[in-house]
C-alpha positions as CSV (number, residue, x, y, z in Angstrom):
1,M,-7.9,58.5,43.1
2,S,-5.5,58.1,46.1
3,D,-2.3,60.1,46.3
4,C,0.1,57.3,45.9
5,S,3.2,59.5,46.3
6,K,2.6,59.4,50.1
7,Y,3.6,55.7,50.1
8,C,7.1,56.3,48.6
9,G,9.8,55.6,51.1
10,V,11.0,53.3,53.8
11,I,8.1,51.7,55.8
12,P,9.2,49.3,58.6
13,A,7.0,46.2,59.2
14,F,6.0,46.8,62.8
15,Y,7.0,44.3,65.5
16,A,4.5,42.8,68.0
17,C,5.2,44.3,71.4
18,Y,4.5,42.2,74.4
19,D,4.8,42.6,78.2
20,E,6.7,40.3,80.5
21,A,3.7,37.9,80.6
22,G,3.5,37.7,76.8
23,A,0.4,39.8,76.5
24,V,0.2,42.7,74.0
25,S,1.5,45.8,75.6
26,P,-0.1,49.1,74.6
27,E,2.7,51.1,76.2
28,R,5.5,49.3,74.4
29,T,3.5,49.4,71.1
30,R,3.3,53.2,71.4
31,A,6.9,53.5,72.4
32,L,8.1,51.5,69.3
33,A,5.8,53.6,67.0
34,R,7.3,56.8,68.4
35,Y,10.8,55.4,68.1
36,L,10.5,54.5,64.5
37,V,8.7,57.7,63.4
38,G,11.5,59.6,65.2
39,K,14.0,57.9,62.9
40,G,12.4,59.5,59.8
41,V,10.7,56.6,58.2
42,Q,7.8,57.2,55.8
43,G,5.3,55.0,57.5
44,L,4.5,51.8,59.4
45,Y,3.1,48.5,58.2
46,V,1.1,47.1,61.1
47,G,-0.1,43.6,61.6
48,G,1.9,41.6,59.1
49,S,4.3,38.8,59.3
50,S,6.8,40.8,61.4
51,G,3.9,41.6,63.7
52,E,3.3,37.9,64.4
53,C,-0.3,38.4,63.2
54,I,-1.0,34.7,62.7
55,Y,-0.4,34.0,66.4
56,Q,-2.7,36.8,67.6
57,S,-6.5,37.1,68.1
58,T,-8.5,39.7,66.2
59,E,-8.9,41.7,69.4
60,E,-5.1,41.8,70.0
61,R,-4.6,43.0,66.5
62,K,-7.2,45.7,66.9
63,L,-5.5,46.8,70.2
64,I,-2.1,47.1,68.5
65,L,-3.4,49.1,65.6
66,E,-5.4,51.4,67.9
67,N,-2.3,52.2,69.9
68,V,-0.2,52.8,66.8
69,M,-2.8,55.2,65.4
70,A,-3.2,57.0,68.7
71,E,0.5,57.6,69.0
72,I,1.2,58.6,65.4
73,K,-1.8,60.8,64.8
74,G,-1.1,61.3,61.1
75,E,2.6,61.9,61.4
76,A,3.4,59.0,59.1
77,V,1.5,56.7,56.7
78,V,0.0,53.6,58.3
79,I,-0.8,50.4,56.3
80,A,-2.7,47.8,58.3
81,H,-2.4,44.2,57.3
82,V,-5.9,42.7,58.0
83,A,-5.9,39.2,56.6
84,C,-7.0,36.3,58.7
85,N,-7.7,32.8,57.4
86,N,-11.4,33.4,57.1
87,T,-13.3,36.2,55.4
88,A,-15.4,37.4,58.3
89,D,-12.5,38.1,60.7
90,S,-10.6,39.8,57.8
91,Q,-13.6,42.0,57.1
92,A,-13.9,42.9,60.8
93,L,-10.3,44.0,60.9
94,A,-10.6,45.9,57.7
95,A,-13.7,47.8,58.9
96,H,-11.9,48.5,62.2
97,A,-8.8,49.8,60.4
98,E,-10.9,52.2,58.3
99,S,-12.7,53.5,61.4
100,L,-9.3,54.4,62.8
101,G,-8.3,56.3,59.6
102,V,-5.4,54.2,58.3
103,D,-4.1,55.1,54.9
104,A,-4.4,51.6,53.4
105,I,-5.2,48.0,54.3
106,A,-3.3,45.0,52.9
107,S,-3.9,41.3,52.7
108,I,-2.1,38.1,51.8
109,P,-4.2,35.5,50.0
110,P,-6.0,32.8,52.0
111,I,-3.6,30.1,53.2
112,Y,-3.7,26.3,53.6
113,F,-6.4,25.5,51.0
114,H,-5.2,26.4,47.5
115,L,-8.1,28.4,46.2
116,P,-8.7,29.1,42.5
117,E,-8.0,32.6,41.3
118,H,-11.7,33.6,41.4
119,G,-11.8,32.5,45.0
120,I,-8.8,34.6,46.0
121,A,-10.2,37.6,44.1
122,Q,-13.5,37.2,45.9
123,Y,-11.7,37.0,49.3
124,W,-9.8,40.2,48.6
125,N,-12.8,42.1,47.2
126,D,-14.9,41.1,50.2
127,I,-12.2,42.5,52.5
128,S,-12.0,45.7,50.4
129,A,-15.7,46.1,50.5
130,A,-15.6,46.2,54.3
131,A,-13.4,49.3,54.1
132,P,-14.9,51.0,51.1
133,H,-13.0,54.3,51.5
134,T,-9.6,52.9,52.1
135,D,-6.8,52.0,49.6
136,F,-6.1,48.2,49.2
137,I,-2.7,46.7,48.8
138,I,-2.2,43.1,47.6
139,Y,0.5,41.2,49.6
140,N,2.3,38.7,47.4
141,I,4.5,36.4,49.4
142,P,4.3,33.0,47.7
143,Q,7.0,31.3,49.7
144,L,4.9,31.5,52.8
145,A,1.3,31.9,51.5
146,G,1.7,28.9,49.2
147,V,0.1,30.8,46.3
148,A,1.6,33.4,44.0
149,L,0.0,36.5,42.4
150,T,-0.4,36.0,38.7
151,P,-0.9,38.6,35.9
152,S,-4.4,37.3,35.3
153,L,-5.3,37.5,39.0
154,L,-3.9,41.0,39.2
155,R,-5.9,42.1,36.1
156,E,-9.0,40.9,37.8
157,M,-8.2,42.8,41.0
158,K,-7.5,46.0,39.0
159,K,-11.3,46.1,38.4
160,N,-11.5,47.2,42.0
161,P,-10.7,50.9,42.1
162,Q,-9.5,50.7,45.7
163,V,-6.6,48.4,44.6
164,I,-3.5,50.7,44.3
165,G,-0.6,48.4,44.6
166,V,1.3,45.3,45.5
167,K,3.6,44.5,48.4
168,N,5.9,42.1,46.5
169,S,7.9,39.7,48.7
170,S,8.6,37.2,46.0
171,M,12.4,37.0,45.3
172,P,12.4,37.7,41.6
173,T,12.8,41.5,41.0
174,Q,11.2,40.8,37.6
175,D,7.9,40.6,39.4
176,I,8.2,44.2,40.5
177,Q,8.6,45.3,36.8
178,M,5.6,43.1,35.9
179,W,3.3,44.7,38.5
180,R,4.6,48.2,37.7
181,D,3.7,47.6,34.0
182,E,0.1,47.0,35.2
183,G,0.1,50.6,36.4
184,L,0.2,49.9,40.1
185,I,2.6,51.0,42.8
186,V,4.9,48.3,44.1
187,F,6.6,47.9,47.4
188,N,9.9,45.9,47.6
189,G,9.5,43.1,50.2
190,P,12.8,41.2,50.5
191,D,15.1,43.4,52.5
192,E,18.2,41.7,50.9
193,Q,17.3,43.2,47.5
194,F,16.1,46.6,48.7
195,I,18.0,48.8,46.2
196,S,17.5,46.2,43.4
197,G,13.7,46.5,44.0
198,L,13.9,50.3,43.9
199,T,15.9,50.1,40.6
200,M,13.2,47.9,39.1
201,G,10.6,50.5,39.9
202,A,9.4,49.9,43.5
203,C,8.1,53.1,45.1
204,G,9.7,52.1,48.3
205,G,10.0,49.1,50.6
206,I,8.2,47.4,53.4
207,G,10.5,45.2,55.4
208,G,10.9,43.2,58.5
209,T,14.5,44.3,59.4
210,Y,14.0,48.0,58.8
211,A,12.9,48.6,62.4
212,V,16.3,47.5,63.8
213,M,18.4,49.5,61.3
214,P,16.2,52.2,59.6
215,Q,19.1,54.5,59.1
216,L,20.8,52.1,56.7
217,F,17.7,51.7,54.5
218,L,17.1,55.4,54.5
219,K,20.7,56.1,53.5
220,A,20.8,53.4,50.8
221,R,17.6,54.9,49.2
222,E,19.0,58.4,49.5
223,R,22.3,57.4,47.8
224,L,20.6,55.4,45.1
225,Y,18.4,58.3,44.1
226,A,21.4,60.7,44.3
227,G,23.0,58.6,41.6
228,C,25.7,57.2,43.9
229,L,25.1,53.6,43.0
230,E,28.3,52.2,44.3
231,E,27.8,53.7,47.7
232,A,24.2,52.4,47.8
233,R,25.4,49.0,46.8
234,Q,28.0,49.0,49.6
235,I,25.2,49.8,52.2
236,Q,23.0,47.1,50.7
237,N,25.8,44.6,51.0
238,E,26.3,45.5,54.7
239,I,22.6,45.2,55.3
240,C,22.7,41.7,53.8
241,R,25.7,40.7,56.0
242,I,23.8,42.0,59.1
243,I,20.7,40.0,58.1
244,Y,22.7,36.8,57.6
245,A,24.3,37.3,61.0
246,M,21.0,37.9,62.7
247,C,19.7,34.6,61.2
248,G,22.5,32.7,62.8
249,A,21.0,32.3,66.3
250,H,19.0,29.6,67.9
251,G,16.2,32.1,68.4
252,N,14.0,33.4,65.6
253,L,15.1,36.4,63.6
254,Y,12.6,38.6,65.3
255,A,13.7,37.4,68.7
256,V,17.2,38.5,67.8
257,M,16.1,41.9,66.5
258,K,13.9,42.5,69.6
259,G,17.0,41.6,71.6
260,I,19.0,44.2,69.8
261,L,16.3,46.9,70.4
262,K,16.2,45.9,74.1
263,K,20.0,46.4,74.2
264,W,19.4,49.9,72.9
265,G,16.8,50.6,75.6
266,M,13.7,49.8,73.5
267,D,12.2,46.8,75.2
268,V,9.3,45.3,73.2
269,G,9.3,41.9,74.8
270,G,10.0,38.6,73.2
271,V,8.3,36.5,70.5
272,R,5.2,34.4,70.8
273,K,5.4,30.7,70.6
274,P,5.8,28.7,68.5
275,L,8.5,31.1,67.4
276,P,11.7,30.1,69.2
277,G,12.9,32.7,71.7
278,L,16.5,33.6,72.5
279,I,18.6,31.2,74.6
280,D,21.7,32.2,76.5
281,S,24.1,31.4,73.7
282,D,22.2,33.8,71.5
283,L,23.2,36.8,73.6
284,A,26.6,36.9,71.9
285,V,24.9,37.0,68.5
286,V,22.7,39.9,69.7
287,D,25.7,41.8,70.9
288,A,27.7,41.2,67.7
289,C,24.9,42.2,65.4
290,A,24.1,45.3,67.5
291,A,27.8,46.3,67.2
292,Q,27.7,45.6,63.4
293,I,24.7,47.8,62.9
294,E,26.2,50.6,65.0
295,A,29.5,50.4,63.0
296,A,27.6,50.6,59.7
297,I,25.6,53.6,60.8
298,V,28.8,55.4,61.8
299,Q,30.4,54.5,58.5
300,Y,27.6,55.3,56.1
301,C,25.2,57.6,57.9
């Protein structure tokens, strides 16, 4: 049985790091991994939505994970999202992740075709079988995957002893309680409800905006567990205001966050098309959001 306590905490969803030509940059990948671990996060979630995985080849995804693992060397938990839109590539990424020694692999359900539950279960079990010594985490994100995790599907997946938990990115916090009642660990997905998810029983969170403001999520969690609910709520409210502001640019949210990191000296490149990149008018948004994050860190951290 896996030690699930190691997954409790703040786990940023890792950003894709590109060079000036738009190719995956091993150097920038390592630099971002070092930067985030230095902020005190529990781990890194590599190769998910925030990592632009659906716009990358399997070889690029392997290269990213290899460099994260080489840089971290066991200093933090690493969860590798390995899903592709076919089983064979997903299995190849799962086997590769296990060979590198990741703590867990994760997978969304197959997208585009709406498969029956037994087809989704077979897909996940086939992926898990390719990494037989590694924990498996179901990624529930129905608003993007087009299919939602159900109690019956989860009960079927619980027959697989490698399945330890769910990364829950559906908006109802009730889902967290439901999956917890099934005896699994649950990660809160929507950053806007971080402390709500923890209150409902999530062991921690995996989120796309954590990397640009990890201090705020760490402090919100700390204050919540210290019993200072009002202070935790104030930090959560500020996190939400920052997220709403970052979504107000022409460029994609990740383009804005990468712009903020670049402003702070952590250049991880832009975003990969078809994600919209920053335009000149977005620079004011980047500056304003960076200042908003900096002020919140001063106030709360």
